[in-house]
N, C-alpha and C positions, 0 to 999 in steps of 0.2 A: 559621115558613117551613119548607116542605119541599124537600128537595134529592133529586132522582133522578138518578143517573149510569147510563148505558148503556155497556158494554164492547164494543169491536169494533175493527176496523181502518179506518182512512178511505180514501175512494175509491171510485167508482161500480162498478169492477170487481170489489169485494169485498162489495158491499150484499146478495148472495144467500148468503153463506157462512154456515154453520152457527155459525161463532165469532162472526157479527155479529148475533146474535139479542137481544143486549143493546140494540143500536142501534136493531133493529126494535121493540122493546118501547116504550122512550121515545119514539120517533117515533110509535106508536099512540097513546099517552097524549096527546102534544102535539096531534095531529090531532083525536082525540076531544073535547078541550076548548079547542080554538081557540086554542092559545098563540101568542104573538108569533112572527115570523119569526126563524130562527136568525140569530145574529151571532156573530163570532169573538171570543173572549175565554178566557183561562186555557188556552192552547194546546188550543184545542178550540172547539166551538160551544155557544152557550147559549141557551136559550128560556125565556122568562118567561111565566107566566100563573096562573090560578086554577082549583083542582080544586072543583067543586061538590059539596057534601056531601049525602048522601041526606036527612038530617034537616034541611037548610036551613043557610045560610052557606057560606062558601067558604075555601079555604086557598091562600095564595100559594105558588107553588111555582117552582123553577128546576130545569131539565133541563140537564145537562151531558153531552156526548159528547165524550171525550178524542180528540183528533187526533194524540197522540203516537205511536200504534201501540201495540198491545196490551201490550207489555212495559213501558212507561213510563207507563202510565195513572195512576199514584200523582202524578206530577209535576202533572198538570192537576188532579187531585182537591184535592191539598194547596194549590194556589194559590187555588182556589175557597174551600176551608175557611178559609184565612187571612184571605181579603178579607171573608167575610161573618161571620167568627167562629162558624163552625159546629162543633160537637162531633162526633166521628166516630159516636156514636150516633145522631145524626140525619141521617145520610147513608145513603141505600138505593141499593144497586147491583145493577143486572140484568146477569146474565151466563150463558153457556152452561154446562150441565152434563151431562158424558158419563154419570154413573152413575145418572142419573135417567131414566125411561122417555120417550119423546117424548109431548108434550102434558101432561105433569105438571109441576107448579110447587111448590117447596117454599121456605119461609122460613127464615131463620137468622140470629142475631145473634152476631158474634165467632166465633172458632174458628180453624182452620188453613187454609191455601190448597190444600192437597194437590196442589201443582204446577201450579195455574192461575196463569200468570206476570202476568195482570192484576191478580188479587188479591194476588198477591205483592208486585207493585209499590206497591199501595195499602196493604198492611201495613206497608211500610216507610217510607212518608211519613207516615201519619196514626194507625197502629196498628191493631190487629185488632178494635176495638169497633163497626165499621161493620155496617150490616144488608145481608145478601144475598138477592137474589131468584133462586133457583137454577131456571133454565129447563131441563127435560129435553129432550136431543136424542138421546138413546140412544148405545149404544155399538157400534161396527162389528163387534166380535167378537175382536179381536186388536189387541196393542199396536202391531204393526207397520203397521196401518192406520189407526190413529187420526190421524196427521198429515194424510194427505190427505182423510181424512174430516171432519175439523174445519175444514180450509181448503178445503173443497169446497162447491158450491152444495148447496142443499136439491134433492132430486129432484122432478121434477114431481108425482109421486104423493103427496109429502109436503105439498104447498101446502095443502091444504084443513085438515089439522089444525093447520098454522103460522098460517095467517089465523084460525082459531077461537081458538087459545091467546092471539094478540096481542089479538084483540078482547075476550076475557074479561078479561085483565089490565086493559085500559083501562077497561072497565066497572067494575072492582072497585077501581079506584085510590083512590077516596074512603076507604077503609078504612085506607090508608098514613098518612094524616094522624094517625090515633090510633094509632100505633105503639107508643106507650109504654103502652097500656092494652088489651091484647088486639088491636089493630089487625091485627097480622100474622096472627095465627090467622084472623080473620075475613076478611082478604083471600084467604089461602089456600083457606078453605073457598067463598068466593064465586067464586074463579076455578074450582074444581072444578065448582061447580053451574052456571056459565055454560057450561062445557064439556061438559055433559051429552051422552051420545052418543044419547039419545033423538030427537033432532032432527038431529043430525049423525052422520056415519060415524066410527068409533073410528079413532084413528091405528095405523099399523102400527109394528112395531119396526124398528129402524134395520136396513138392509141389511147383510149380512156382507161384508167385505172392503173397505169404503169406497167412495168414488166416484172418479170421473176426476180428474187433477190439473188445477187451474185454469191458466189462461194466467200466463205468468211476466212478462208485460210489464205496467207500469203506469205512471203519471204520472210519477214520479220515480226510475224503475228500482228501486224499493225493494220487497223481498219482503214480504208480510203476515207479521204475528206470530202465533204461535200458543202454546199452553200447552206446557210440557215436564216430565216426570216428574223429570227431573234438573236442571230449572232452566235448560236451555240456550237461549240466545236465538237464535231464528232469524234475527233481523236482525243487521246488523253493528255495531250500537251506535252508529251516527251518525245513523241515521234519524230526523227530527223530524215529518215527515208532518202539516204544519200545513194541509192543504188542507181547504176546508170543504165540507162534504156539500152537495149539492143538496137543496132542500127539495122534498118530494114533495106533489103536490096531492090524491092519492087518501088514503083513510082509512088503507089498509094499505100501507106502502112495500115491503113483500114482494111484493104482487101486482104492481107494475109491475117489479119486478126479475125476475119470473118470465117476462115477456114476452121477456126478453132471454138467460135461463140455462137450461140444462138440466143434469143431473148432471155434476159437472165434466164445512196443512202442521202437525204437532203430535204430540209424544210423548204417552205415556198420563199421566193424572192431572190431574183438575179437581176443585176443592173442590165 
């Protein structure tokens, strides 16, 4: 069984944030392979389905989106791991990465969290041996701009490369089932191949200075959570945020989010 975890903050008002690209990635995979509708479980939402293998056969897969807010993601992941008796090395986490260029994806097993509070939380609950799918969003250029940049919406100009990279990851997902035998390398290579600029325009680098601040209002008067190079929790520590995400009927959840958002919180440092 394959376990895919997407990191982000719950709530429609955060759905277009750069920090939520982990949510977008697993949503794209669930849509591509026609997974069951999401249901509330493990302090998040869970979807079950099968990923069809290119050489035939299929792999049962569970997708988890923690609704604990980013800084407490590990609580949700640990609950699922205990229930299904899944080892950390069989859990694959999709998350945003400042230090990788937009449109690039890198895979990694184990290692540090480098200030990403979602990864930090998972580390503290299940250890460091889980697999990371690091989705590049680029850096705004200065540490002071990181917070608003990460917790700001993707700009309209970025929508094309975002849709393309989500599509590429969904189409390449079958390789993740073989993650113990060069599957991660093959996934990374296939994503790059699917993202070839000969049929699409190349992504632009991240804008300098970040984007506008998002609205501070939300369903439960809770601030979204971001990463912090110093480990500072932007939430007040009491937010649980168990609101269930609305299922998107289109292939790409980001496409619908774009209809509602245009360019507009996080310190520097993401693994």
